[in-house]
Structure formats: C-alpha cells, structure tokens
C-alpha positions as CSV (number, residue, x, y, z in Angstrom):
1,M,-71.7,-14.3,61.3
2,I,-70.9,-15.1,57.5
3,E,-72.8,-11.9,56.7
4,I,-70.5,-10.0,58.8
5,K,-67.4,-11.5,57.2
6,R,-68.8,-10.6,53.9
7,I,-69.3,-7.0,54.8
8,V,-65.7,-6.6,56.2
9,S,-64.3,-8.5,53.0
10,A,-66.2,-6.0,50.9
11,S,-64.8,-3.2,53.0
12,L,-61.4,-4.3,52.7
13,I,-61.5,-4.8,48.8
14,A,-63.0,-1.3,48.4
15,G,-60.2,0.1,50.7
16,A,-57.5,-1.5,48.6
17,V,-59.1,-0.2,45.3
18,L,-59.2,3.3,46.9
19,M,-55.5,3.2,47.9
20,S,-54.6,2.2,44.5
21,L,-56.4,5.1,42.9
22,V,-54.8,7.5,45.2
23,A,-51.3,6.2,46.0
24,P,-48.8,6.7,43.0
25,S,-48.2,3.5,41.4
26,A,-44.9,1.8,41.8
27,S,-45.0,-0.4,38.6
28,A,-44.0,2.3,36.3
29,S,-41.9,1.3,33.3
30,E,-38.5,2.6,32.8
31,R,-38.6,4.9,29.7
32,G,-34.9,5.9,29.4
33,G,-31.9,7.3,31.1
34,I,-30.6,10.5,32.6
35,A,-27.7,12.7,31.7
36,W,-26.1,14.9,34.4
37,S,-24.9,18.5,33.9
38,A,-21.9,17.3,35.8
39,T,-20.9,13.8,36.9
40,K,-18.8,14.9,39.7
41,G,-19.1,17.6,42.2
42,N,-19.6,18.8,45.7
43,A,-22.3,20.1,48.2
44,E,-22.1,23.5,46.4
45,S,-22.9,22.1,42.9
46,L,-25.8,23.4,41.0
47,I,-27.1,20.3,39.5
48,T,-29.2,20.0,36.3
49,V,-30.5,16.5,34.9
50,Y,-31.7,15.8,31.5
51,T,-33.9,12.9,30.4
52,E,-33.3,11.0,27.3
53,T,-36.7,11.8,25.9
54,G,-40.2,13.0,26.8
55,C,-43.0,11.4,28.7
56,Q,-45.7,9.2,27.4
57,Y,-49.6,9.8,27.4
58,P,-51.4,10.3,29.6
59,A,-48.8,11.8,31.8
60,T,-49.0,15.6,32.1
61,K,-46.5,16.4,34.8
62,V,-43.0,15.7,35.8
63,K,-41.2,15.3,39.2
64,A,-38.1,13.8,40.5
65,E,-37.3,11.5,43.6
66,L,-34.3,10.3,45.5
67,F,-34.0,7.0,47.1
68,G,-31.1,6.0,49.3
69,E,-29.6,6.2,53.0
70,G,-31.6,8.6,55.1
71,M,-34.3,9.4,52.7
72,P,-37.9,8.2,53.2
73,A,-38.7,4.7,52.1
74,E,-41.1,6.2,49.6
75,G,-38.6,8.5,48.1
76,Q,-37.6,12.1,48.8
77,V,-39.2,14.6,46.2
78,V,-36.3,16.8,45.2
79,F,-38.2,18.3,42.3
80,S,-41.8,19.0,42.6
81,P,-44.4,18.1,40.2
82,S,-44.2,20.7,37.3
83,T,-46.0,21.2,34.0
84,A,-43.7,24.0,32.9
85,D,-40.7,21.6,32.7
86,F,-42.8,18.7,31.3
87,S,-42.5,17.5,27.6
88,A,-44.2,14.9,25.7
89,T,-42.2,15.6,22.5
90,G,-38.5,15.8,23.5
91,P,-35.9,15.7,26.4
92,M,-36.6,17.4,29.6
93,V,-34.5,19.5,31.5
94,L,-34.9,19.5,35.6
95,P,-32.7,22.1,37.3
96,L,-32.1,20.3,40.9
97,S,-29.6,22.8,42.2
98,N,-28.2,21.7,45.5
99,A,-31.6,20.0,46.4
100,F,-29.6,16.7,47.7
101,V,-27.6,18.6,50.4
102,V,-30.8,20.6,51.4
103,Y,-33.0,17.5,51.8
104,A,-30.1,15.5,53.6
105,Q,-30.2,18.5,56.2
106,R,-34.1,18.4,56.6
107,N,-33.8,14.6,57.0
108,A,-31.0,15.1,59.5
109,T,-28.7,12.5,57.6
110,P,-25.4,12.7,56.0
111,L,-25.2,11.7,52.4
112,V,-23.3,8.3,52.3
113,G,-23.3,5.6,49.5
114,K,-25.5,4.8,46.6
115,Y,-28.5,6.9,45.8
116,T,-31.2,6.2,43.0
117,L,-32.8,9.2,41.1
118,K,-35.9,8.6,39.3
119,V,-37.5,11.4,37.1
120,Q,-41.1,10.3,37.0
121,C,-43.9,11.1,34.5
122,I,-47.1,11.4,36.4
123,D,-50.8,12.0,35.5
124,R,-52.7,15.0,36.2
125,L,-53.7,14.2,39.9
126,G,-50.1,12.7,40.6
127,A,-51.9,9.5,41.4
128,K,-50.1,7.4,38.8
129,V,-46.7,7.2,37.5
130,I,-46.7,6.5,33.9
131,D,-43.1,5.9,33.2
132,E,-39.6,6.9,34.6
133,F,-36.1,7.8,33.8
134,V,-33.6,6.4,36.2
135,S,-29.9,7.1,37.2
136,T,-27.7,6.6,40.2
137,M,-25.0,8.7,42.1
138,K,-22.7,7.9,45.0
139,W,-22.2,10.4,47.9
140,S,-19.4,10.6,50.3
141,T,-19.6,12.8,53.5
142,P,-16.4,13.2,55.7
143,G,-16.7,11.2,58.9
144,D,-20.1,10.1,57.7
145,S,-21.3,12.8,59.8
146,L,-24.1,15.3,59.2
147,K,-21.9,18.4,60.4
148,N,-19.6,17.8,57.5
149,I,-22.3,17.7,55.0
150,E,-21.3,21.1,53.4
151,K,-18.1,18.9,52.5
152,A,-19.8,16.2,50.7
153,T,-18.8,15.0,47.3
154,Y,-20.5,12.9,44.6
155,T,-20.1,11.0,41.3
156,A,-22.9,10.4,39.2
157,T,-23.6,7.9,36.3
158,N,-24.9,9.0,32.9
159,T,-27.5,6.7,31.8
160,A,-28.3,8.7,28.7
161,P,-26.1,10.4,26.1
162,A,-23.8,13.2,27.6
163,S,-24.6,15.2,24.5
164,L,-28.0,16.0,25.6
165,V,-26.2,18.5,28.0
166,K,-25.1,20.5,25.2
167,T,-27.9,20.0,22.8
168,T,-30.9,20.8,25.0
169,S,-31.4,24.6,25.3
170,R,-33.6,24.9,28.5
171,D,-31.2,25.2,31.5
172,Q,-32.4,28.3,33.3
173,G,-34.5,27.0,36.2
174,E,-37.9,26.3,37.2
175,G,-40.3,26.7,34.2
176,A,-37.4,28.1,32.1
177,V,-38.2,29.2,28.5
178,P,-36.0,29.8,25.6
179,V,-34.0,33.1,25.3
180,P,-36.7,35.8,24.0
181,Q,-36.0,36.8,20.5
182,V,-35.8,40.6,19.6
183,Q,-39.3,41.7,18.2
184,P,-39.6,44.2,15.4
185,S,-40.7,47.7,16.6
186,T,-44.5,48.4,16.6
187,S,-44.3,52.1,17.2
188,S,-46.0,54.6,15.0
189,P,-43.7,56.1,12.0
190,T,-44.7,59.6,13.1
191,E,-43.1,59.1,16.6
192,P,-39.7,60.7,17.1
193,S,-36.8,58.3,17.1
194,T,-35.3,57.7,20.5
195,T,-32.2,56.2,19.2
196,Q,-29.3,57.4,17.0
197,P,-28.0,55.0,14.4
198,T,-24.3,54.7,14.0
199,D,-22.2,56.1,11.1
200,K,-22.1,52.6,9.4
201,A,-25.8,52.3,9.6
202,N,-26.0,55.7,8.1
203,A,-23.8,55.0,5.3
204,A,-25.8,51.8,4.4
205,A,-29.3,53.2,4.7
206,P,-30.7,54.0,1.0
207,N,-32.6,57.1,0.7
208,S,-35.9,57.4,-1.4
209,S,-34.0,57.3,-4.9
210,G,-32.3,54.1,-3.8
211,E,-28.9,55.6,-3.3
212,S,-26.9,55.3,0.0
213,K,-26.8,58.3,2.3
214,A,-23.4,60.0,3.2
215,S,-22.1,58.8,6.5
216,G,-22.4,62.0,8.1
217,E,-26.1,62.4,7.2
218,Q,-28.3,61.4,9.9
219,V,-31.1,58.8,9.3
220,S,-33.9,59.7,11.4
221,A,-37.7,59.0,11.4
222,E,-38.2,62.5,12.6
223,G,-38.3,64.1,9.0
224,A,-40.3,61.3,7.5
225,N,-44.2,61.4,7.4
226,P,-45.1,58.3,5.1
227,S,-48.5,58.2,6.4
228,G,-49.3,61.6,5.1
229,G,-50.4,63.0,8.5
230,F,-49.3,66.1,10.4
231,P,-45.7,67.1,9.9
232,T,-43.5,66.3,12.8
233,L,-41.9,69.1,15.2
234,P,-38.7,69.8,13.3
235,L,-40.7,70.6,10.1
236,V,-43.2,72.7,12.1
237,L,-40.5,74.9,13.5
238,V,-38.7,75.4,10.1
239,A,-42.2,76.3,8.5
240,G,-42.8,78.7,11.4
241,A,-39.5,80.3,11.2
242,G,-40.0,80.9,7.4
243,A,-43.2,82.5,7.9
244,L,-41.7,84.8,10.6
245,L,-38.9,85.8,8.3
246,L,-41.4,86.6,5.3
247,A,-43.6,88.9,7.8
248,L,-40.5,90.8,9.0
249,R,-39.3,91.3,5.4
250,S,-42.7,92.6,4.5
251,V,-42.8,95.1,7.4
252,M,-39.5,96.5,6.7
253,Q,-40.2,97.0,3.0
254,T,-43.4,99.1,3.9
255,K,-41.4,101.4,6.2
256,T,-38.6,102.1,3.4
257,Q,-41.2,103.1,0.7
258,P,-42.2,106.7,0.7
259,S,-46.0,107.6,1.0
260,R,-47.7,109.1,-2.1
261,G,-48.8,112.2,0.1
262,S,-45.3,113.3,0.7
263,K,-44.2,113.4,-2.7
264,K,-43.6,116.8,-4.2
C-alpha cells in the first residue's frame, strides 16, 4: 500500500513538472508600459500599441492578451505570437486593428468595464512568458448588449510616454518594415534610357569637359558608350546613312564622267 502511494505521488509530481514546462508562466515580471495610438475611440478604431522598450533574453516572440469581462480567464489572445514584430533592442509596434470588437463578437459578449492588455515577451516555444508590458482600457457598450457592440466606445490609459507613437516608425501592420529606400540603378550603361530627364536636370548635367549642357540639349545614355563596346542604335543608324550617301555620290560621279573610248 505504501509502495502504491509512492508511485501515485511520484506521478503527480511528474505531471506538475510537465505542466509547468508546457503552460505559459504567469509569474512574468512587468518590464514597462504601453502607449496607445489613440486613447479614445470606438468599435471602428484601428488601434496600434507601442511598448516602452524591447524584450529581454531568452524571449524570441511577442504576443498580446486581453483580460476582462467576457474574455477567457486565461486571457484572450488579440495579437498572435510574432517574430516579425519582436524586438530586443527597442520599442515594439503591435497593430491590433479592431481586434477587441472582433473577439467580443466571437465570445458573444459586450465590452463592458475595465480590461487589462498585456503585451508578453515569450520564449521560442511559447511555453514561458519572460516579461510583459501592461496597460488598461475601459469599454462601454450601449445597453450592455452585444447587439450594440458596433456602437461601443473606449478610453485607454498610456502607461508609457505618448511620444512613442510619433517617434516609432513601424506602424504598417503585421511584420511591417520601414519604407523601402530608392536603390541606384544597376542596368548596363549601353542599355537605352527609358526615361527622359527634365529641362532642369539637363541644364545641371555636366558634359565631358565639365561644362553644363544647355537646357534644350537632351542628356541620354543612348549616345554614350563608356565601356568601349558596340555602339548603340542611334550611332549605327547615323553611320549607315553616311555610308549610303557616299555610295550614291560615287555612283553619280561615275555616270557623269565620259569614257575614254568616246573621246574624239
């Protein structure tokens, strides 16, 4: 009997250890606050939140959960675990859009009262919350009725500097990246140009002697052949026309000269 109790106890301990490894940890430390793109809004507001700083090691992903009336006790995930929006070096930007209303509808509940938003830094497996950023918001739905959810309004509390909203550049959706920079052209110098420069650009473009070209003179890569290769199409046409004119001139001169045999 004692042996059976020992086996049962060992099984319970092993199960508890296993659960602690699989279930996300609830003892995460609060790392900082959250700034809201708008602290007041309604059901149609497209909301973005900004964390005060980045996550700590060994976190590799970020997600967001909402706690409050009508939401699951363990929290409603309103921003799925993401590596694209994760940062260990600076503030993170999470575009939540209108997720609060969407999940209220899925949970068949109006948004009423105070809600807590937690942006969580999690490990690679999502089994442990390393640290989190916390803020609160208050929702009001007319008549506390789900049928009026589209008329719900909210107010949110900034727990991080509001300046984050203006100074953090990424605000373009899931996995957003900075606006791409214009890259220099990598086309061959012998390829015809597909764009025509403006008169101002022509006036400012220097020629081979260092002098600026006249505003009416076209600056084009078509006539240039800096690589020393075959000439481009316009030069071929000019050369061909010149050769044709020389040939015609030679024929005409031959016809106009009298032959030696006809001379008396």
